[in-house]
C-alpha angles and dihedrals in degrees: 000000000000125000089251093050090046092054090046090054094050090048091050092051094044091062113081136183125200119209128180117209118200136182137241119343120187127168094187133104117018094000091059093042089054092051092047090053090058093239098105139030129216089229091057092063087068101041097099096043096041099092089053092052087054089063089072132064092229138005125215127190143164109262102207106187139063113255120212135181118275112281091009101104098101092044091052092046091051089059095056146318130190121244096251133132092234124033118179126211141154137175126254093262086076092066092062089069090057086056089047091052094046095248106145101154127059138168117224097180093120138111095257093062087082097048092109097027123229095337091057092047091049094051091046097051094042092050093048087052091047092055094042091246109151116221141183133192107071111121113246093343100069115350099156141027130196129215121204116196129157094342093310123111122206123190121204127194119187120211134181124213099171113116096210105069100004103043124097095260091056097045105034094104098042129098091202127039144158114280102264119215124246124155095240096045093045093050092048093052098044093044091053087047091050090058090061104038143043096232133036123201125184113206107199132193101205147116134067119301119256096006113129094202126036105270095205114039100183096065088044089054094048092054094043095046093048095046093043086072091067108014134078092194137017119196127180148194143173102090089085088220130079123256133194119280127219145165117252105194103314098334123100110226119197101182098192130004096193132214110330095173108358129111109257115256112284130162093243096045092109091060091075091057096047112094097193092054092043093049099042109029123093092201101072095106088055091050091049092048093047090047092051096046095048097043092046094048104036132035124198122191092273090068094071140074141176127228117204118207104201125190118205134180128186092282099048143272117001091216098186091060098044119109143176137198137200118233135181136214102242135177129227127212089275091057089250119151118232140163114257120194113222106231124219108198104304098348140035092217124104131186114251117249099347121145091275098050107109091178093062112094102177147013132199096276096042130021138138091283104044143358133198109227138170113276114260123244095044091275094136129236129063140275135200113242113204103193103219093050090057090043094053092046088056091051094049088048090053091241090126117048112258128225138182091258092061111098118228094226127065115264127214113296117281093019086135091067091069 
Protein backbone atom coordinates (compact mmCIF):
# COMPACT_ATOMS: atom_id res chain seq x y z
CA UNK A 1 0.00 0.00 0.00
CA UNK A 2 1.35 3.40 -0.95
CA UNK A 3 1.66 6.19 1.60
CA UNK A 4 -1.20 8.02 -0.10
CA UNK A 5 -3.45 4.94 0.06
CA UNK A 6 -2.49 4.39 3.70
CA UNK A 7 -3.44 7.95 4.63
CA UNK A 8 -6.72 7.61 2.73
CA UNK A 9 -7.54 4.40 4.62
CA UNK A 10 -6.81 6.06 7.96
CA UNK A 11 -9.03 9.00 7.03
CA UNK A 12 -11.92 6.72 6.01
CA UNK A 13 -11.73 4.79 9.28
CA UNK A 14 -11.46 7.99 11.34
CA UNK A 15 -14.86 9.17 10.11
CA UNK A 16 -17.72 7.60 12.06
CA UNK A 17 -21.50 7.62 11.89
CA UNK A 18 -23.79 6.57 14.75
CA UNK A 19 -27.20 5.16 13.86
CA UNK A 20 -29.89 3.98 16.30
CA UNK A 21 -32.21 1.21 15.16
CA UNK A 22 -35.55 0.77 16.93
CA UNK A 23 -38.47 -1.61 16.60
CA UNK A 24 -42.20 -1.36 15.98
CA UNK A 25 -43.88 2.04 16.22
CA UNK A 26 -47.64 2.35 15.87
CA UNK A 27 -49.82 5.37 16.64
CA UNK A 28 -53.03 3.42 16.09
CA UNK A 29 -55.56 2.01 18.54
CA UNK A 30 -55.51 3.17 22.14
CA UNK A 31 -52.60 5.57 21.46
CA UNK A 32 -54.60 7.44 18.82
CA UNK A 33 -57.79 7.34 20.93
CA UNK A 34 -56.02 8.96 23.89
CA UNK A 35 -54.57 11.70 21.67
CA UNK A 36 -58.00 12.35 20.14
CA UNK A 37 -59.44 12.67 23.65
CA UNK A 38 -57.00 15.51 24.36
CA UNK A 39 -55.45 13.70 27.32
CA UNK A 40 -52.21 12.70 25.57
CA UNK A 41 -49.91 13.90 22.80
CA UNK A 42 -47.92 11.93 20.26
CA UNK A 43 -44.80 13.94 21.13
CA UNK A 44 -45.10 12.98 24.79
CA UNK A 45 -44.53 9.34 23.89
CA UNK A 46 -40.91 10.17 23.03
CA UNK A 47 -40.00 12.63 25.79
CA UNK A 48 -38.04 10.22 28.02
CA UNK A 49 -36.13 8.57 25.17
CA UNK A 50 -35.40 11.79 23.30
CA UNK A 51 -32.04 12.58 24.91
CA UNK A 52 -30.72 9.14 23.96
CA UNK A 53 -31.84 9.54 20.37
CA UNK A 54 -29.81 12.74 20.27
CA UNK A 55 -26.64 10.70 20.88
CA UNK A 56 -26.95 9.35 17.33
CA UNK A 57 -26.61 11.01 13.95
CA UNK A 58 -29.80 9.33 12.71
CA UNK A 59 -32.60 7.10 14.03
CA UNK A 60 -34.40 4.36 12.07
CA UNK A 61 -37.59 2.52 13.14
CA UNK A 62 -40.30 0.26 11.74
CA UNK A 63 -43.45 2.35 11.13
CA UNK A 64 -46.26 -0.15 11.55
CA UNK A 65 -49.45 1.60 10.61
CA UNK A 66 -50.97 3.24 7.57
CA UNK A 67 -50.87 7.03 7.77
CA UNK A 68 -53.60 9.14 6.12
CA UNK A 69 -54.37 12.82 5.84
CA UNK A 70 -56.10 14.55 8.73
CA UNK A 71 -59.82 13.91 8.49
CA UNK A 72 -59.35 11.28 5.76
CA UNK A 73 -59.71 8.08 7.77
CA UNK A 74 -63.29 7.25 6.81
CA UNK A 75 -62.64 8.13 3.18
CA UNK A 76 -59.66 5.79 2.99
CA UNK A 77 -61.50 2.99 4.81
CA UNK A 78 -64.38 3.26 2.37
CA UNK A 79 -62.02 2.58 -0.53
CA UNK A 80 -60.83 -0.71 0.88
CA UNK A 81 -59.79 -2.56 3.99
CA UNK A 82 -58.18 -5.98 4.29
CA UNK A 83 -59.95 -8.75 6.18
CA UNK A 84 -57.74 -8.87 9.24
CA UNK A 85 -58.48 -8.95 12.94
CA UNK A 86 -56.31 -5.88 13.53
CA UNK A 87 -55.82 -3.06 11.04
CA UNK A 88 -53.65 -0.12 12.04
CA UNK A 89 -54.08 3.52 11.00
CA UNK A 90 -53.24 7.02 12.21
CA UNK A 91 -53.56 10.54 10.81
CA UNK A 92 -50.67 12.64 9.56
CA UNK A 93 -50.30 14.57 12.83
CA UNK A 94 -48.61 11.47 14.20
CA UNK A 95 -45.72 11.93 11.77
CA UNK A 96 -44.89 15.24 13.41
CA UNK A 97 -43.90 13.31 16.53
CA UNK A 98 -41.37 11.30 14.49
CA UNK A 99 -39.83 14.60 13.42
CA UNK A 100 -39.95 15.81 17.03
CA UNK A 101 -38.08 12.68 18.13
CA UNK A 102 -35.48 13.02 15.37
CA UNK A 103 -36.71 9.95 13.50
CA UNK A 104 -36.17 10.79 9.84
CA UNK A 105 -35.89 7.24 8.48
CA UNK A 106 -38.40 4.38 8.59
CA UNK A 107 -39.05 1.03 7.02
CA UNK A 108 -42.61 0.29 5.92
CA UNK A 109 -41.86 -3.22 4.66
CA UNK A 110 -44.38 -4.82 7.00
CA UNK A 111 -47.72 -6.63 6.88
CA UNK A 112 -49.73 -3.62 8.07
CA UNK A 113 -48.78 -1.44 5.10
CA UNK A 114 -51.57 -3.19 3.12
CA UNK A 115 -54.28 -2.78 5.79
CA UNK A 116 -56.11 -0.24 3.62
CA UNK A 117 -54.92 -1.50 0.28
CA UNK A 118 -53.54 0.80 -2.43
CA UNK A 119 -55.22 3.92 -1.09
CA UNK A 120 -53.62 3.47 2.31
CA UNK A 121 -50.19 2.87 0.81
CA UNK A 122 -50.49 5.94 -1.42
CA UNK A 123 -51.44 8.13 1.54
CA UNK A 124 -48.61 6.73 3.66
CA UNK A 125 -45.87 7.21 1.09
CA UNK A 126 -47.01 10.67 0.01
CA UNK A 127 -47.21 11.89 3.62
CA UNK A 128 -43.78 10.51 4.47
CA UNK A 129 -42.47 12.45 1.48
CA UNK A 130 -44.37 15.55 2.57
CA UNK A 131 -42.67 15.51 5.98
CA UNK A 132 -39.22 14.61 4.58
CA UNK A 133 -39.15 11.22 6.26
CA UNK A 134 -37.12 8.80 4.17
CA UNK A 135 -38.54 5.32 3.82
CA UNK A 136 -37.72 1.91 2.41
CA UNK A 137 -39.76 -1.20 1.72
CA UNK A 138 -42.23 -0.45 -1.09
CA UNK A 139 -41.74 -2.77 -4.04
CA UNK A 140 -40.47 -1.01 -7.18
CA UNK A 141 -41.40 2.43 -5.80
CA UNK A 142 -38.90 2.79 -2.90
CA UNK A 143 -36.91 -0.32 -2.11
CA UNK A 144 -33.88 1.31 -0.44
CA UNK A 145 -32.81 4.47 1.35
CA UNK A 146 -29.37 5.96 2.00
CA UNK A 147 -28.14 7.78 5.09
CA UNK A 148 -25.15 10.12 4.77
CA UNK A 149 -23.54 11.06 8.08
CA UNK A 150 -20.02 12.33 8.83
CA UNK A 151 -18.62 11.11 5.55
CA UNK A 152 -20.04 7.57 5.96
CA UNK A 153 -22.87 6.27 3.76
CA UNK A 154 -25.29 3.64 5.04
CA UNK A 155 -27.75 1.96 2.70
CA UNK A 156 -30.86 0.31 4.15
CA UNK A 157 -33.18 -2.13 2.37
CA UNK A 158 -36.47 -3.26 3.90
CA UNK A 159 -37.96 -6.69 3.16
CA UNK A 160 -41.08 -8.46 4.42
CA UNK A 161 -41.22 -12.23 4.94
CA UNK A 162 -44.67 -12.41 6.57
CA UNK A 163 -47.24 -14.30 4.51
CA UNK A 164 -50.30 -12.38 5.76
CA UNK A 165 -49.91 -8.93 4.29
CA UNK A 166 -46.80 -9.55 2.23
CA UNK A 167 -47.43 -12.90 0.53
CA UNK A 168 -48.88 -13.28 -2.96
CA UNK A 169 -52.41 -14.01 -1.72
CA UNK A 170 -52.44 -10.72 0.22
CA UNK A 171 -50.98 -8.53 -2.53
CA UNK A 172 -52.18 -10.08 -5.81
CA UNK A 173 -54.78 -7.34 -6.42
CA UNK A 174 -52.60 -4.42 -5.31
CA UNK A 175 -50.59 -2.03 -7.45
CA UNK A 176 -48.36 -1.19 -4.47
CA UNK A 177 -47.04 -3.57 -1.82
CA UNK A 178 -44.31 -4.12 0.78
CA UNK A 179 -41.07 -5.41 -0.74
CA UNK A 180 -41.28 -9.20 -0.35
CA UNK A 181 -38.18 -11.16 0.48
CA UNK A 182 -36.70 -13.69 -1.89
CA UNK A 183 -33.07 -14.67 -1.89
CA UNK A 184 -32.44 -13.61 -5.48
CA UNK A 185 -34.25 -10.28 -5.17
CA UNK A 186 -32.67 -9.44 -1.80
CA UNK A 187 -29.17 -10.16 -3.08
CA UNK A 188 -29.81 -8.15 -6.22
CA UNK A 189 -31.01 -5.14 -4.23
CA UNK A 190 -28.31 -5.29 -1.54
CA UNK A 191 -25.50 -5.89 -4.05
CA UNK A 192 -26.60 -2.85 -6.03
CA UNK A 193 -26.78 -0.88 -2.79
CA UNK A 194 -23.30 -2.03 -1.76
CA UNK A 195 -21.88 -0.53 -4.94
CA UNK A 196 -23.14 2.91 -3.85
CA UNK A 197 -22.49 2.99 -0.09
CA UNK A 198 -19.98 2.04 2.60
CA UNK A 199 -22.40 0.04 4.76
CA UNK A 200 -25.45 -2.11 3.95
CA UNK A 201 -28.22 -2.91 6.44
CA UNK A 202 -31.19 -5.22 5.83
CA UNK A 203 -34.29 -4.37 7.89
CA UNK A 204 -36.48 -7.49 7.89
CA UNK A 205 -40.08 -8.04 8.92
CA UNK A 206 -40.02 -11.72 9.81
CA UNK A 207 -40.49 -14.47 12.35
CA UNK A 208 -43.45 -15.71 14.39
CA UNK A 209 -45.33 -13.27 16.58
CA UNK A 210 -44.73 -13.45 20.34
CA UNK A 211 -41.97 -16.06 20.18
CA UNK A 212 -38.91 -15.09 22.20
CA UNK A 213 -36.56 -17.34 20.23
CA UNK A 214 -36.75 -18.24 16.53
CA UNK A 215 -39.03 -21.27 16.29
CA UNK A 216 -37.66 -22.64 12.99
CA UNK A 217 -33.92 -22.31 12.72
CA UNK A 218 -33.33 -23.60 9.20
CA UNK A 219 -35.25 -20.81 7.40
CA UNK A 220 -33.53 -18.29 9.67
CA UNK A 221 -30.15 -19.66 8.66
CA UNK A 222 -30.99 -19.55 4.97
CA UNK A 223 -31.86 -15.83 5.15
CA UNK A 224 -28.96 -14.88 7.43
CA UNK A 225 -26.42 -16.86 5.40
CA UNK A 226 -27.59 -15.30 2.12
CA UNK A 227 -27.66 -11.71 3.40
CA UNK A 228 -24.32 -12.05 5.18
CA UNK A 229 -22.74 -11.96 1.72
CA UNK A 230 -23.81 -8.34 1.21
CA UNK A 231 -24.92 -6.91 4.57
CA UNK A 232 -22.96 -5.61 7.54
CA UNK A 233 -26.05 -5.69 9.77
CA UNK A 234 -29.42 -7.46 9.76
CA UNK A 235 -32.13 -6.10 12.07
CA UNK A 236 -35.65 -7.43 12.41
CA UNK A 237 -39.15 -6.84 13.69
CA UNK A 238 -42.68 -8.37 13.63
CA UNK A 239 -42.57 -10.72 16.63
CA UNK A 240 -43.51 -7.83 19.00
CA UNK A 241 -41.01 -9.23 21.51
CA UNK A 242 -37.24 -9.05 21.65
CA UNK A 243 -35.02 -11.97 20.70
CA UNK A 244 -31.30 -12.59 21.24
CA UNK A 245 -28.68 -11.02 18.98
CA UNK A 246 -25.48 -12.52 17.61
CA UNK A 247 -22.74 -12.26 15.03
CA UNK A 248 -22.84 -14.62 12.08
CA UNK A 249 -19.39 -14.48 10.53
CA UNK A 250 -18.86 -10.72 10.27
CA UNK A 251 -22.54 -9.70 10.23
CA UNK A 252 -24.41 -8.48 13.31
CA UNK A 253 -27.87 -10.06 13.44
CA UNK A 254 -30.57 -8.54 15.66
CA UNK A 255 -33.44 -10.98 15.19
CA UNK A 256 -36.20 -8.93 16.82
CA UNK A 257 -36.18 -5.38 18.16
CA UNK A 258 -39.56 -5.65 19.90
CA UNK A 259 -42.25 -3.02 20.50
CA UNK A 260 -40.70 0.43 20.69
CA UNK A 261 -44.03 2.28 20.86
CA UNK A 262 -46.78 -0.29 20.65
CA UNK A 263 -49.25 -1.41 23.34
CA UNK A 264 -48.24 -4.78 24.70
CA UNK A 265 -50.25 -7.78 23.55
CA UNK A 266 -53.61 -8.05 25.31
CA UNK A 267 -56.73 -9.93 24.29
CA UNK A 268 -58.80 -6.77 23.84
CA UNK A 269 -56.21 -4.77 21.91
CA UNK A 270 -58.20 -5.04 18.67
CA UNK A 271 -61.19 -3.34 20.32
CA UNK A 272 -59.49 0.04 20.17
CA UNK A 273 -59.07 -0.23 16.39
CA UNK A 274 -62.62 -1.44 15.81
CA UNK A 275 -64.72 1.61 14.93
CA UNK A 276 -68.02 -0.24 15.25
CA UNK A 277 -67.24 -1.27 18.83
CA UNK A 278 -65.80 2.11 19.73
CA UNK A 279 -68.85 3.98 18.42
CA UNK A 280 -71.60 1.65 19.64
CA UNK A 281 -70.38 0.08 22.87
CA UNK A 282 -71.15 1.58 26.26
CA UNK A 283 -68.26 -0.33 27.79
CA UNK A 284 -65.34 1.65 26.35
CA UNK A 285 -64.50 3.46 29.63
CA UNK A 286 -64.34 0.08 31.37
CA UNK A 287 -62.10 -1.36 28.66
CA UNK A 288 -59.76 1.62 28.91
CA UNK A 289 -59.66 1.45 32.70
CA UNK A 290 -58.86 -2.26 32.61
CA UNK A 291 -56.21 -1.72 29.92
CA UNK A 292 -54.53 0.98 32.02
CA UNK A 293 -54.60 -0.96 35.30
CA UNK A 294 -53.29 -4.17 33.78
CA UNK A 295 -50.60 -2.50 31.65
CA UNK A 296 -49.44 -0.36 34.54
CA UNK A 297 -49.20 -3.21 37.04
CA UNK A 298 -48.06 -6.13 34.89
CA UNK A 299 -45.66 -6.36 31.97
CA UNK A 300 -45.50 -9.27 29.59
CA UNK A 301 -42.73 -9.73 27.02
CA UNK A 302 -44.58 -7.60 24.46
CA UNK A 303 -44.09 -4.49 26.59
CA UNK A 304 -40.35 -4.38 25.87
CA UNK A 305 -38.00 -3.36 23.09
CA UNK A 306 -34.32 -2.92 22.37
CA UNK A 307 -32.56 0.00 20.75
CA UNK A 308 -29.23 -0.64 19.04
CA UNK A 309 -26.78 2.26 18.80
CA UNK A 310 -24.39 1.17 16.06
CA UNK A 311 -21.20 2.96 15.10
CA UNK A 312 -19.88 2.64 11.55
CA UNK A 313 -16.79 3.83 9.74
CA UNK A 314 -16.06 3.53 6.04
CA UNK A 315 -14.93 -0.07 6.50
CA UNK A 316 -17.81 -1.45 8.53
CA UNK A 317 -19.11 -1.83 12.06
CA UNK A 318 -16.91 -0.44 14.87
CA UNK A 319 -17.84 -3.29 17.19
CA UNK A 320 -16.15 -2.08 20.35
CA UNK A 321 -18.20 1.15 20.26
CA UNK A 322 -21.61 -0.40 19.57
CA UNK A 323 -24.21 -0.48 22.34
CA UNK A 324 -27.81 -1.46 23.00
CA UNK A 325 -30.44 -0.68 25.62
CA UNK A 326 -33.69 -2.19 26.83
CA UNK A 327 -36.80 -0.04 26.98
CA UNK A 328 -40.38 -0.59 28.10
CA UNK A 329 -43.77 0.78 27.07
CA UNK A 330 -44.94 2.59 30.19
CA UNK A 331 -47.99 4.67 31.15
CA UNK A 332 -48.19 8.00 32.96
CA UNK A 333 -50.95 9.22 35.25
CA UNK A 334 -52.99 10.45 32.29
CA UNK A 335 -52.91 6.93 30.79
CA UNK A 336 -50.54 8.03 28.02
CA UNK A 337 -48.16 5.48 26.53
CA UNK A 338 -44.47 6.43 26.42
CA UNK A 339 -41.05 4.83 25.85
CA UNK A 340 -39.14 4.41 29.10
CA UNK A 341 -35.42 3.44 28.96
CA UNK A 342 -34.41 0.81 31.51
CA UNK A 343 -31.44 2.16 33.44
CA UNK A 344 -28.43 0.04 34.39
CA UNK A 345 -26.60 1.95 37.08
CA UNK A 346 -25.90 5.37 35.50
CA UNK A 347 -26.73 4.49 31.88
CA UNK A 348 -29.15 2.27 29.96
CA UNK A 349 -26.53 1.36 27.34
CA UNK A 350 -24.76 -2.00 27.27
CA UNK A 351 -21.89 -3.22 25.11
CA UNK A 352 -22.96 -5.72 22.46
CA UNK A 353 -21.74 -9.30 22.96
CA UNK A 354 -19.19 -8.61 25.69
CA UNK A 355 -18.64 -11.21 28.42
CA UNK A 356 -21.56 -9.83 30.46
CA UNK A 357 -24.12 -9.75 27.63
CA UNK A 358 -26.55 -12.55 28.44
CA UNK A 359 -28.67 -11.57 25.41
CA UNK A 360 -25.85 -12.43 22.98
CA UNK A 361 -26.04 -16.00 21.65
CA UNK A 362 -23.15 -16.06 19.21
CA UNK A 363 -19.98 -14.41 17.95
CA UNK A 364 -18.00 -14.75 14.73
CA UNK A 365 -16.03 -17.80 15.80
CA UNK A 366 -18.96 -19.64 17.40
CA UNK A 367 -22.72 -19.27 16.97
CA UNK A 368 -25.77 -21.49 16.59
CA UNK A 369 -24.90 -22.27 12.99
CA UNK A 370 -21.18 -22.97 13.06
CA UNK A 371 -18.15 -22.99 15.37
CA UNK A 372 -14.40 -22.82 14.81
CA UNK A 373 -12.78 -25.50 16.96
CA UNK A 374 -9.31 -27.09 17.34
CA UNK A 375 -8.76 -29.93 14.90
CA UNK A 376 -9.26 -33.33 16.39
CA UNK A 377 -6.39 -35.77 16.78
CA UNK A 378 -3.83 -33.26 18.00
CA UNK A 379 -2.92 -32.19 14.47
CA UNK A 380 -2.92 -28.50 15.32
CA UNK A 381 -4.85 -25.73 13.63
CA UNK A 382 -8.60 -25.23 13.59
CA UNK A 383 -11.61 -26.30 11.56
CA UNK A 384 -15.12 -24.94 11.11
CA UNK A 385 -17.83 -27.31 12.32
CA UNK A 386 -21.16 -26.76 10.59
CA UNK A 387 -23.49 -28.77 12.76
CA UNK A 388 -25.80 -30.20 10.15
CA UNK A 389 -22.99 -31.53 8.00
CA UNK A 390 -21.65 -33.46 11.00
CA UNK A 391 -25.17 -34.51 11.98
CA UNK A 392 -25.97 -35.92 8.55
CA UNK A 393 -22.62 -37.70 8.39
CA UNK A 394 -23.55 -39.48 11.62
CA UNK A 395 -26.93 -40.45 10.19
CA UNK A 396 -25.35 -41.86 7.05
CA UNK A 397 -22.86 -43.79 9.17
CA UNK A 398 -25.72 -45.19 11.30
CA UNK A 399 -24.39 -43.54 14.44
CA UNK A 400 -27.81 -41.97 15.03
CA UNK A 401 -30.90 -44.14 14.84
CA UNK A 402 -32.61 -43.77 11.47
CA UNK A 403 -36.34 -43.48 10.95
CA UNK A 404 -38.64 -43.26 7.97
CA UNK A 405 -38.98 -39.52 8.61
CA UNK A 406 -35.27 -38.84 8.07
CA UNK A 407 -34.67 -37.66 4.49
CA UNK A 408 -31.88 -39.30 2.56
CA UNK A 409 -30.42 -36.02 1.29
CA UNK A 410 -28.83 -33.26 3.39
CA UNK A 411 -31.11 -30.40 4.39
CA UNK A 412 -30.27 -26.71 4.93
CA UNK A 413 -27.81 -26.06 7.70
CA UNK A 414 -29.24 -26.14 11.24
CA UNK A 415 -32.38 -28.08 10.34
CA UNK A 416 -31.81 -30.20 13.43
CA UNK A 417 -32.66 -27.21 15.62
CA UNK A 418 -36.32 -27.28 14.58
